[in-house]
VEXTI-80596 format. One line per 2 residues: their letters; for each residue x, y, z of C-alpha. Coordinates in Angstrom, 2 decimals. Layout:
! VEXTI-80596
A> X:Y:Z; ...
! end
This chain:
! VEXTI-80596
MP> -0.12:0.02:0.09; 1.69:3.05:-1.03
SP> 2.40:5.87:1.69; 0.50:9.05:1.89
PP> 2.32:11.91:0.59; 4.24:14.05:3.11
AR> 1.96:16.80:4.63; 2.64:20.04:3.27
RS> 3.86:22.69:5.69; 1.50:25.47:5.72
PP> 3.05:29.03:5.24; 3.55:31.22:8.22
RA> 0.65:33.74:8.64; 1.32:37.27:7.61
GA> 3.69:38.99:9.99; 4.62:36.08:11.81
SV> 8.41:35.82:12.60; 10.25:32.97:10.95
DP> 12.65:33.10:13.69; 12.23:30.05:15.99
GL> 11.80:32.70:18.97; 14.56:32.14:21.40
SL> 13.49:32.95:25.13; 14.70:36.11:26.52
RH> 16.44:34.09:29.34; 18.12:31.94:26.51
PA> 22.05:32.28:26.91; 22.40:33.04:23.11
VV> 20.01:35.87:23.55; 21.60:37.03:26.93
LT> 25.10:37.03:25.47; 24.11:38.81:22.10
AV> 22.04:41.42:24.22; 25.30:41.98:26.26
AA> 27.22:42.46:23.04; 24.75:44.73:21.62
AI> 24.67:46.89:24.79; 28.51:47.19:24.72
GI> 28.40:48.36:21.00; 25.58:50.80:21.92
LL> 27.58:52.24:24.84; 30.79:52.61:22.77
SV> 28.60:54.49:20.18; 28.14:57.00:22.80
SF> 31.41:56.95:24.54; 33.36:59.45:22.72
KI> 34.72:62.65:23.83; 32.25:65.66:24.44
SD> 33.06:68.56:21.91; 29.30:70.24:22.20
PD> 29.70:74.08:22.77; 26.16:74.13:24.02
IF> 26.76:71.79:27.01; 28.08:74.57:29.58
QH> 24.92:76.87:28.89; 22.67:73.85:29.60
LR> 24.45:73.36:32.82; 24.66:76.96:33.93
VG> 20.74:77.34:33.18; 20.13:74.23:35.00
RA> 22.14:75.27:38.03; 20.35:78.60:38.08
IW> 17.05:76.82:38.18; 18.15:74.69:41.05
ES> 19.45:77.77:42.85; 16.47:79.76:42.62
HS> 14.01:77.01:42.71; 12.17:78.65:39.83
VP> 12.14:78.71:36.03; 13.68:82.12:34.92
AQ> 10.61:84.32:33.44; 13.17:86.81:31.98
YL> 16.05:86.47:29.84; 19.26:86.45:31.75
WT> 21.85:85.20:29.22; 23.06:87.93:26.91
WP> 23.33:91.42:27.69; 21.78:92.96:24.61
AY> 18.77:90.81:25.36; 19.03:91.05:29.31
GT> 15.71:91.40:31.04; 13.47:90.55:28.01
AE> 10.70:87.90:28.17; 12.03:84.55:28.33
VL> 10.95:81.45:26.52; 12.98:78.37:27.65
PS> 11.36:75.26:26.16; 14.18:72.90:27.31
WL> 14.20:73.99:30.88; 13.22:70.52:32.33
FR> 16.24:68.78:30.47; 18.54:71.23:31.98
AL> 17.06:70.84:35.53; 17.58:67.16:34.98
LW> 21.04:67.21:33.71; 22.47:69.40:36.13
PF> 22.49:67.05:39.34; 24.42:64.59:37.16
WA> 27.23:67.23:36.79; 26.86:68.47:40.32
VG> 27.57:64.93:41.60; 29.83:63.18:38.95
GI> 31.21:66.15:36.73; 32.19:64.93:33.37
RG> 31.12:61.09:34.62; 28.11:62.42:35.45
LY> 27.38:63.48:31.81; 28.51:60.13:30.51
AW> 26.18:58.40:33.02; 23.27:60.57:31.67
RW> 24.25:59.68:28.19; 24.69:55.81:28.95
LT> 21.41:55.66:31.07; 19.55:57.37:28.51
TL> 20.81:55.61:25.50; 20.25:52.12:27.05
AA> 16.85:53.08:28.22; 15.70:54.09:24.46
FG> 17.20:51.38:22.75; 16.13:48.58:25.15
ML> 12.76:49.92:24.83; 13.27:49.95:20.93
WA> 14.55:46.35:21.01; 11.19:45.52:23.00
VA> 8.97:47.41:20.32; 10.77:45.26:17.74
RR> 9.81:41.82:19.74; 6.30:43.30:19.87
LG> 6.54:43.66:16.21; 7.26:39.97:15.54
AR> 11.15:40.04:15.49; 12.01:37.71:18.23
GL> 15.50:36.55:17.16; 18.86:38.01:17.24
IP> 18.95:40.16:14.03; 17.36:43.03:15.82
LV> 20.07:43.52:18.40; 22.41:44.03:15.46
VM> 20.05:46.63:13.93; 20.10:48.22:17.27
VV> 23.69:48.54:17.12; 23.37:50.15:13.50
CS> 20.91:52.67:14.52; 23.08:53.61:17.59
LI> 26.03:54.47:15.22; 23.72:56.92:13.56
YR> 22.32:58.30:16.66; 25.72:58.86:18.13
QR> 26.24:62.28:16.81; 23.31:63.50:18.50
SQ> 24.34:62.12:21.87; 26.37:64.57:23.44
AR> 23.95:65.38:26.40; 21.72:67.50:24.36
PE> 18.01:67.81:25.10; 17.35:64.96:22.26
TL> 19.00:62.47:24.72; 15.84:62.70:26.89
VV> 13.57:62.94:24.02; 14.73:59.72:22.60
VL> 13.73:58.01:25.77; 10.25:59.56:25.64
MA> 9.96:58.69:21.93; 10.81:55.11:22.55
AE> 8.57:54.85:25.60; 5.68:56.34:23.59
LL> 6.40:53.83:20.60; 6.43:51.04:23.04
IL> 3.25:51.98:24.45; 1.38:52.48:21.17
ET> 2.66:49.36:19.52; 1.84:47.25:22.34
RR> -1.59:48.52:22.26; -1.78:48.06:18.71
QG> -0.32:44.33:18.62; -3.10:43.35:21.16
GR> -1.37:43.74:24.29; -2.40:45.85:27.30
DH> -3.58:49.57:26.72; -1.43:51.93:28.84
SL> -1.95:54.79:26.62; -3.02:57.09:29.28
WI> 0.58:57.18:30.16; 1.44:59.09:27.15
VG> -0.44:62.16:28.74; 2.73:62.31:31.30
IA> 5.03:61.77:28.36; 3.47:64.62:26.38
WI> 3.81:66.96:29.60; 7.51:66.08:29.98
WA> 8.23:66.25:26.19; 6.77:69.85:25.96
NA> 8.87:71.06:28.93; 12.07:69.44:27.37
HI> 12.28:70.31:23.90; 10.70:72.01:21.12
SY> 10.23:68.65:19.19; 6.93:67.83:21.46
YL> 5.00:67.97:18.21; 6.76:64.64:17.07
GL> 5.11:63.11:20.10; 1.67:64.37:19.17
MM> 2.16:63.65:15.51; 2.89:60.13:16.41
LA> -0.02:59.76:18.86; -2.45:61.17:16.01
LF> -1.07:58.44:13.49; -1.75:55.61:15.62
WL> -5.21:56.86:16.49; -5.87:57.35:12.53
DA> -4.74:53.93:11.97; -6.90:52.42:14.51
GL> -9.92:54.15:13.14; -9.04:52.96:9.62
AS> -8.60:49.20:11.17; -11.72:49.28:12.85
RR> -13.94:50.24:9.86; -12.31:47.51:7.40
PV> -10.62:44.37:8.93; -6.88:44.08:7.97
RA> -4.25:41.79:8.83; -1.91:43.57:11.18
AA> 1.70:43.75:10.35; 2.83:41.63:13.28
GA> 0.14:38.99:12.94; -2.33:40.61:15.58
GR> -5.94:40.78:15.35; -7.84:44.17:14.81
PP> -6.55:46.71:16.97; -8.60:48.27:19.73
GT> -11.15:51.05:18.95; -9.96:54.75:18.60
GR> -12.24:56.42:21.56; -9.50:56.04:24.17
LG> -6.54:57.19:22.03; -8.66:60.24:20.95
VV> -9.20:61.14:24.39; -5.37:60.56:25.02
LL> -4.72:62.60:22.13; -6.56:65.60:23.26
AS> -5.55:65.42:26.81; -1.79:65.38:25.52
AA> -2.35:68.23:23.49; -3.98:70.08:26.40
VS> -1.57:69.31:28.97; 1.37:70.49:26.54
FL> 0.33:74.07:27.41; 1.18:73.40:31.14
NP> 4.55:74.79:30.88; 6.03:78.01:32.46
FG> 5.69:79.68:29.06; 2.24:78.41:27.75
WR> 1.61:78.84:24.16; 4.62:80.78:23.57
AL> 6.99:77.68:23.95; 4.79:75.78:21.76
WQ> 4.95:78.04:19.06; 8.67:77.82:18.74
PF> 9.11:74.90:16.32; 6.49:76.82:14.19
DF> 7.96:80.21:14.50; 11.39:78.67:13.06
FL> 9.43:76.80:10.31; 7.82:79.93:9.21
HL> 10.30:82.56:9.68; 13.63:81.98:11.46
RH> 14.80:79.32:8.97; 14.76:81.70:6.36
EA> 17.51:83.99:8.06; 20.86:83.76:6.73
LY> 22.46:83.23:10.22; 20.13:79.81:10.79
QS> 20.86:78.66:7.30; 24.55:78.74:8.09
VG> 24.23:76.49:11.15; 25.56:73.05:10.42
EL> 22.77:70.98:12.37; 20.14:72.89:10.45
MP> 21.59:71.94:6.97; 21.04:68.81:4.94
ID> 22.76:65.64:5.64; 26.52:65.84:5.60
WD> 27.12:62.67:4.01; 31.04:62.88:4.58
NN> 30.14:62.76:8.09; 28.05:59.69:7.67
RV> 30.10:57.54:5.35; 30.79:54.65:7.61
NG> 27.95:54.58:10.19; 25.32:52.91:8.27
LL> 22.99:55.83:7.49; 23.04:55.24:3.65
AL> 22.19:51.48:3.82; 19.51:52.26:6.37
MI> 17.97:55.16:4.19; 17.95:52.61:1.28
GW> 17.48:49.21:2.84; 14.71:50.26:5.26
PV> 12.45:51.40:2.29; 13.18:48.46:0.22
LA> 12.19:46.14:3.17; 8.95:47.94:3.82
AW> 7.95:47.92:0.24; 9.09:44.20:-0.32
HA> 6.55:43.35:2.49; 3.80:45.73:1.23
LR> 4.03:44.26:-2.36; 3.08:40.62:-0.56
GR> 0.00:42.07:1.51; 1.97:42.93:4.69
LD> 1.50:47.00:4.27; 2.08:48.66:7.65
RV> 0.50:51.96:7.35; 2.03:53.21:10.68
EA> 5.53:52.23:9.43; 4.94:53.83:6.04
VL> 4.08:57.34:7.40; 6.57:57.37:9.94
LI> 9.12:56.00:7.27; 8.21:58.94:4.61
FF> 8.13:61.74:7.43; 11.31:61.06:9.29
TT> 13.34:60.12:6.32; 11.89:63.60:4.58
IT> 12.82:65.82:7.65; 16.14:64.22:8.28
LF> 17.24:64.72:4.56; 16.40:68.38:4.95
GQ> 17.95:68.73:8.48; 20.38:66.50:10.08
RF> 19.44:67.59:13.60; 16.79:65.02:13.15
LG> 19.26:62.01:12.61; 18.69:60.85:16.22
FY> 14.89:60.94:15.99; 15.15:58.97:12.57
AT> 17.45:56.20:14.04; 15.17:55.88:16.80
IA> 12.00:55.43:14.71; 13.95:53.35:12.16
AP> 15.33:50.79:14.71; 12.41:48.78:15.49
YA> 10.35:48.62:12.15; 13.77:47.95:10.15
AR> 14.57:45.27:12.64; 11.16:43.66:12.22
DL> 11.16:43.73:8.41; 14.69:42.28:8.31
AT> 13.80:39.50:10.83; 10.59:38.70:9.15
LG> 11.98:38.93:5.50; 10.95:35.49:4.31
AP> 7.70:35.12:6.09; 5.19:36.56:3.53
LG> 5.84:33.81:0.72; 5.96:31.02:3.19
VP> 9.92:30.55:2.03; 12.06:31.78:4.80
LH> 14.89:32.94:2.84; 17.18:33.40:5.65
VP> 16.52:30.08:7.45; 18.96:27.96:5.30
LV> 21.59:30.35:6.14; 21.18:31.35:9.76
WR> 18.13:30.15:11.68; 18.99:26.33:11.14
LP> 22.30:26.93:12.89; 22.28:25.95:16.64
AG> 21.46:28.80:18.76; 25.22:29.24:19.97
AR> 26.29:29.46:16.26; 23.66:32.23:15.76
AA> 24.68:34.18:18.75; 28.27:34.12:17.63
LA> 27.48:35.52:14.38; 25.49:38.08:15.79
IL> 28.02:39.12:18.29; 30.51:39.28:15.63
AC> 28.07:41.44:13.52; 27.66:43.81:16.33
GA> 31.31:44.56:16.44; 31.84:44.54:12.75
VG> 29.27:47.05:11.84; 30.60:49.64:14.26
LA> 34.16:49.09:13.70; 35.01:51.83:11.26
EW> 32.68:54.33:12.97; 34.05:53.75:16.43
RR> 37.60:54.36:14.96; 36.71:57.66:13.44
PT> 39.14:60.36:14.88; 36.68:63.17:14.65
YP> 34.76:61.11:17.43; 37.59:59.92:19.70
LG> 36.69:57.33:22.23; 37.17:58.28:25.58
VG> 35.63:59.92:28.80; 36.14:63.46:28.88
LI> 35.91:66.88:27.21; 37.77:67.82:24.03
PL> 39.41:71.17:25.41; 39.71:72.64:22.04
WY> 35.90:73.55:21.91; 36.08:75.43:25.21
PV> 37.81:79.07:25.98; 38.99:78.14:29.30
AA> 42.49:79.87:29.07; 40.95:82.87:27.37
CD> 38.21:83.24:30.25; 41.12:82.80:32.51
FM> 42.90:85.89:31.07; 39.59:88.02:31.27
EA> 39.42:87.15:34.67; 42.89:88.00:35.69
QG> 43.01:91.18:33.75; 39.77:92.52:34.51
VG> 38.45:92.19:30.69; 34.56:93.24:30.58
GR> 32.20:95.48:29.41; 30.04:95.11:26.14
GF> 31.71:92.20:24.48; 31.29:90.49:21.13
ND> 31.57:86.77:20.92; 31.12:83.80:18.56
FD> 27.84:82.13:19.53; 29.53:78.77:20.11
LA> 31.74:80.30:22.89; 28.75:81.63:24.87
GY> 28.12:78.33:26.72; 31.40:78.29:28.48
ML> 31.35:82.06:29.13; 28.01:81.71:30.80
YR> 29.11:78.88:32.81; 32.35:80.67:33.88
FW> 31.05:84.19:34.45; 27.06:84.28:35.07
PR> 25.56:86.49:36.59; 28.07:89.21:36.09
RD> 26.36:91.39:33.86; 29.82:92.79:32.42
RL> 30.84:89.51:31.00; 27.46:88.21:29.48
PF> 27.90:87.00:26.11; 26.49:89.29:23.08
MD> 24.93:86.07:21.53; 24.30:82.67:23.08
IH> 23.98:79.25:21.73; 20.55:79.75:20.58
MT> 21.46:82.81:18.50; 19.41:85.01:20.76
GA> 19.11:88.71:19.60; 17.43:91.21:17.23
PA> 16.84:90.25:13.69; 18.94:92.97:12.58
DR> 21.74:91.69:14.94; 21.52:88.29:13.64
YL> 21.49:89.52:9.92; 24.68:91.34:10.48
YA> 26.27:88.47:12.70; 25.42:85.96:9.74
WL> 27.67:87.98:7.40; 30.58:89.44:9.63
HS> 32.51:86.33:9.36; 32.85:87.00:5.54
RE> 32.13:90.62:4.88; 34.18:93.46:6.90
QA> 31.64:95.68:6.47; 29.07:93.64:8.40
WR> 31.69:93.74:11.34; 32.29:97.60:11.09
DL> 28.48:98.15:10.90; 27.96:95.94:14.12
DR> 30.92:97.56:16.19; 29.58:101.01:15.06
KY> 26.12:99.97:16.52; 27.47:98.66:19.71
HF> 31.04:100.08:20.02; 32.15:96.96:21.73
DY> 35.07:96.82:24.44; 36.44:93.50:23.54
AL> 35.94:90.49:21.16; 36.39:86.88:21.74
VG> 36.36:84.89:18.44; 36.85:81.33:17.66
RR> 40.17:79.84:16.46; 39.73:76.14:16.67
VI> 38.42:75.31:13.11; 40.89:74.28:10.17
KE> 39.03:76.89:7.87; 40.20:80.10:8.61
NP> 37.67:82.76:10.28; 37.73:85.86:8.13
LL> 36.50:87.77:11.26; 40.08:87.18:12.75
DF> 41.61:88.79:9.87; 39.36:91.78:10.00
LD> 40.12:92.41:13.57; 43.91:91.88:12.87
AD> 43.19:94.96:10.46; 41.19:96.77:12.59
SA> 43.40:99.66:14.21; 40.86:100.09:16.96
YA> 41.64:96.69:18.48; 44.54:95.02:20.00
LV> 45.11:91.23:20.17; 45.93:90.24:23.50
FA> 45.50:86.73:23.96; 45.41:83.78:21.33
DD> 45.49:80.01:21.78; 43.85:77.19:19.70
VA> 40.52:78.05:20.88; 39.96:81.54:20.76
AL> 41.57:85.10:20.29; 40.80:87.93:22.52
FV> 40.89:91.62:21.14; 40.40:94.71:23.35
RR> 39.76:98.21:22.23; 42.96:100.57:22.34
QG> 41.06:103.40:23.68; 38.73:103.20:26.70
PL> 38.52:101.28:29.80; 40.47:98.32:28.44
AP> 43.53:100.56:27.04; 45.97:99.57:29.80
VA> 45.32:95.83:28.72; 45.97:96.76:25.22
QR> 49.06:98.63:26.04; 50.56:95.87:28.14
FA> 49.61:92.84:26.30; 49.16:93.48:22.52
YR> 50.78:91.41:20.21; 52.82:93.32:17.48
EL> 53.82:90.54:15.26; 51.48:87.73:15.81
PA> 48.21:87.79:14.12; 45.13:85.89:15.17
GG> 43.84:85.14:11.76; 45.26:83.19:8.88
GR> 45.13:86.06:6.25; 48.81:86.85:6.80
TA> 50.44:83.51:6.62; 52.08:84.12:3.17
EL> 53.27:87.29:4.58; 54.55:85.75:7.72
QR> 56.17:83.14:5.76; 57.89:85.60:3.26
RC> 58.99:87.88:6.19; 60.38:84.97:8.24
SA> 62.40:83.96:5.17; 63.87:87.37:4.46
DS> 64.30:88.78:7.86; 66.06:86.93:10.75
AF> 65.39:89.72:13.18; 61.50:89.49:12.33
RG> 61.93:85.71:13.01; 63.01:86.38:16.57
RL> 60.37:88.93:17.41; 57.82:86.46:16.07
AA> 59.47:83.40:18.00; 59.34:85.53:21.25
EL> 55.67:86.24:20.79; 54.82:82.68:20.28
GR> 56.86:81.78:23.47; 54.54:84.00:25.14
AL> 51.42:82.29:23.58; 52.92:79.02:24.84
AS> 53.24:80.13:28.28; 49.65:81.72:28.30
SP> 47.73:78.38:27.43; 48.11:74.61:27.21
RD> 46.07:74.71:24.07; 49.13:75.67:22.07
AK> 49.13:73.74:18.61; 48.75:76.68:16.45
AR> 51.83:78.28:18.04; 53.98:75.28:18.19
SL> 53.21:74.73:14.47; 54.52:78.25:13.76
LA> 57.46:77.69:15.79; 58.23:74.46:13.79
NI> 58.45:76.40:10.77; 60.64:78.89:12.14
AL> 63.06:75.98:13.37; 62.92:74.32:9.74
ME> 63.84:77.52:8.28; 66.80:77.66:10.73
GR> 67.72:74.17:9.87; 66.97:73.07:13.20
GG> 65.09:69.79:12.35; 65.22:68.10:15.86
EA> 63.55:71.25:17.44; 60.93:71.27:14.68
RQ> 60.12:67.68:15.27; 59.55:68.24:19.11
HL> 57.26:71.32:18.31; 55.33:69.24:15.86
LA> 54.82:66.18:18.22; 53.91:68.35:20.92
AL> 51.37:70.37:18.71; 49.87:66.96:17.61
AV> 49.52:65.78:21.43; 47.36:68.92:21.88
DP> 45.32:68.82:18.61; 45.79:65.68:16.34
FT> 44.20:67.75:13.49; 47.02:70.04:13.31
LR> 47.10:70.91:9.71; 50.41:69.26:7.84
AH> 52.19:68.43:11.03; 52.18:64.89:9.90
ER> 53.39:65.99:6.53; 56.18:68.12:7.95
LG> 57.16:65.01:10.09; 57.14:62.79:7.02
LL> 59.39:65.30:5.20; 62.04:65.08:8.23
DL> 61.87:61.27:7.96; 62.76:61.65:4.18
EE> 65.49:63.94:4.83; 66.99:61.52:7.57
GH> 66.66:58.55:5.14; 63.46:56.81:6.62
PG> 61.03:56.68:3.84; 58.89:53.99:5.44
EA> 58.23:56.27:8.58; 57.71:59.13:6.09
LR> 55.03:57.13:4.31; 53.21:56.58:7.57
EF> 53.09:60.03:8.58; 51.69:60.92:4.98
RE> 49.19:58.46:5.31; 48.15:59.82:8.69
EA> 47.84:63.52:7.69; 45.35:62.12:5.04
RM> 43.49:60.20:7.54; 43.21:63.08:9.85
NG> 42.92:66.03:7.31; 41.73:64.67:4.15
AL> 43.34:64.81:0.60; 45.40:68.09:0.97
PG> 47.16:69.41:-2.03; 50.65:68.14:-2.54
LD> 49.95:65.28:-0.17; 50.01:62.83:-2.97
LR> 53.21:63.85:-4.41; 54.79:63.33:-0.79
VG> 53.51:59.81:-0.90; 54.95:59.38:-4.26
QA> 58.27:60.66:-3.04; 58.18:58.35:-0.32
YR> 57.52:55.16:-2.70; 60.46:56.63:-4.74
RL> 62.83:56.51:-1.71; 61.73:52.89:-1.01
GD> 62.43:51.86:-4.78; 58.83:51.23:-5.81
AG> 58.85:53.20:-9.01; 55.50:51.83:-10.01
AA> 53.99:53.11:-6.98; 55.63:56.37:-7.17
RR> 54.35:56.92:-10.57; 50.98:56.26:-9.60
WY> 50.98:58.74:-6.81; 52.31:61.42:-8.98
QR> 49.84:60.90:-11.49; 46.96:60.86:-8.74
EL> 48.55:64.39:-7.55; 48.39:65.79:-11.08
RR> 44.80:64.74:-11.49; 43.88:66.49:-8.32
NP> 46.35:69.55:-8.73; 47.17:69.88:-12.47
AN> 49.22:73.11:-11.76; 51.58:71.49:-9.31
PE> 54.98:71.69:-11.07; 56.94:69.69:-8.71
AR> 54.74:66.69:-9.33; 54.89:67.05:-13.05
DS> 58.64:67.35:-12.93; 58.83:64.32:-10.78
LA> 56.83:62.24:-13.13; 58.59:63.56:-16.02
RM> 62.07:62.33:-14.35; 60.61:59.00:-13.91
TG> 59.05:58.70:-17.51; 62.48:59.93:-18.88
GS> 64.14:57.06:-16.98; 66.08:58.87:-14.57
! end
C-alpha cells in the first residue's frame, strides 16, 4: 500500500516571524544582548565637543539655586531682562544634578542611561512587532551608530527616551497587548517642557489614532500578525489630553509656538541657514555609520513586505515623514534612528515570512543557537568598527578642550576684561558657565543665537564681509571681542580684527583670540599685552612666511611672541606649528620635530604636522616612517594639495617606481598645476 504523501507545511501567517523565537533568558539571547549593549555604549562613549553643554549646565544650576524657572532672559547683555521662552528648561534641570554629583562622569552616566533606556525599549518594540530573534540586536547597534552624533548630553538624549517609551506603549496596544496609553499624557507633558520637538510625540499619537480608526472600519491583517486593533475612543481622548497638557509649561503657548516660528520665519534667516545641524545631511560625516544603508534598506524592506500583502500603514507614514525631515535637516538624525530601529529590525527579521519561504532560514536559523549568537556578536562588532575608529569622534571619557575657551576666560578674569563684549555664539556656553551672573561679562549672543533680527543678520555676514563687522561695531562700540580659532577653515573675522587699528590682540590660543579696544577702559590691557607681530587670523600666513624667510630679526620677534603664547595656554598647537616652521627655516630639524609632536598631542588635527614630520623622515633617510606620516595626515585632514606628491616621493625612496608614478599621477589629477609633481613624473618617464 503506497504511503501517503508528506503533509505540506503551511506557510507562516502574515507577519509571523520565521525566527524560532528564543526565550529572553536563553544564553544566546543574553550574550548577544550584552554584546549589543556594549556596542551601543561604545557608540556614545566618545569625548564631548558640544559647545552648548555649559549653557545647559549653567541654566540648570540657576533653576536649582533659585527654585524657579526664569521668566526673564538673563543670558546675554543685549537681550537681558526681556521675556524668556525656555522650552528645554526641564532637560537642563534634570542634567545639572548629574554634573553636580559626578562632573564629566555624571554627563557620561546621563548619556549611557538614556541611550540604554531608549534602545532597550526599541528592542522591546521590535519584539512586539514580531522580531523575536537576534537580528534586531544587530540593527539596534547600527542605529546607535547613526544616533551617536546627537548624543552629547543634548535635550534630544531625553527626547529619544520619551519617543521610545511612547512607541512601545502604542505598538503594544496595536499588537493586542495591554493598553497603557494614558501614560502618554505624562510623556507629552515632559516632552513639552524638555524640547521643542514635542509636536513629534503628538504626531505619532495622532497617526496611531488614525490607523486604529481605519482598522476598525475595515478588518485588515496587522503587520505583526495581531488581530484587529482596539477602538479609537480612548486614543482620541489621550490625544486631546496630551495636546492640552502640553500647554502646562512655564511659558504657555509661546513655548509651543517655537517650532512653528522657526519653520515659518527663522529658518529663512541667513544665520540659521549657516548652522551645520540645520543643514541637509552631511554625507561625508556619515560615510561609515550605516546611514546610507538604512535609508536605502529600510524603504526596500518595507516595500517588499507591502507588495506581499503586509503593508504597515504606521510604518509607511513614519518612514516617509522622518526620512524627509532628516534629509533636509540633519539635527533629526537621532530621531530618525530611533524610529527606524524597531521597524527596520522587524522587516529584516521577518523577511521570508510573506511567501512562506524562509529565505534566511537555510543560512542562519538552522544553525544551533550558539552559532547564531556568535555570528550576531561578531556582526555587532563588525558594523561599528569603522565608525568607532573615526578620529573626529575619539573614544574616551572627557571633554575635547579645543571647544571651550578656558584659558581665554582665565585671561579675562585675571586682567579685568569686561564691558560690552562681542563673541562667537558657540563660545557663549562656557562664558556663561564661567561668569554668570556678572552683567559685564555676559555674551553678546548665546548658543540659541538670541538677538534682534538686525543683529542676527549682521552676525550672519560678519565672518565673510568686513563691512558687517564695522556696522555691528559702530552700533554697539564693543569693548572686547572673543572670536573662535579652533576650526581648520580660517575665520575671516579674525583677519578683519587683525586689520582693525581700533583693536589689539591680547590673547590667542587654539580655541579663541581675544581683542580689546585700544581706547577706553581696556586701554591699559591693550598697552601691556598687545601682540605686535603675531596675527590671530590666517590671512597673513603668506606674509609671515615671506618675512620670516627674509628677515631673521622678524623671526626672532615672532618667536618671542609665540613663546609668550605657549606660556599663556596649554592649547598651543597653532603656536607650536609656527615655531616648527621657524625651526625648519633655520635648519633645526630636531627642534621642529619636538614642536610638531607637541602640537599633535594638543590637537591631533594640526594641519600638515604629520606631513612635515614625514618630510623630516625623508631627509633623515627613513622613507617607511615618512609614508606612515603622510598616510596619517590624509586620515586626519583629508586629501590636501601636495600630499599625494609626498606619498609618491616616499615610494620613490623605497624603490617602488610603479607606486611612485601612480601617486604622482594622482597628484596631477587633483592638482594639475603642481610643477613639482609634473617634474617628478617627467624625470621618472625619462628613466632618470
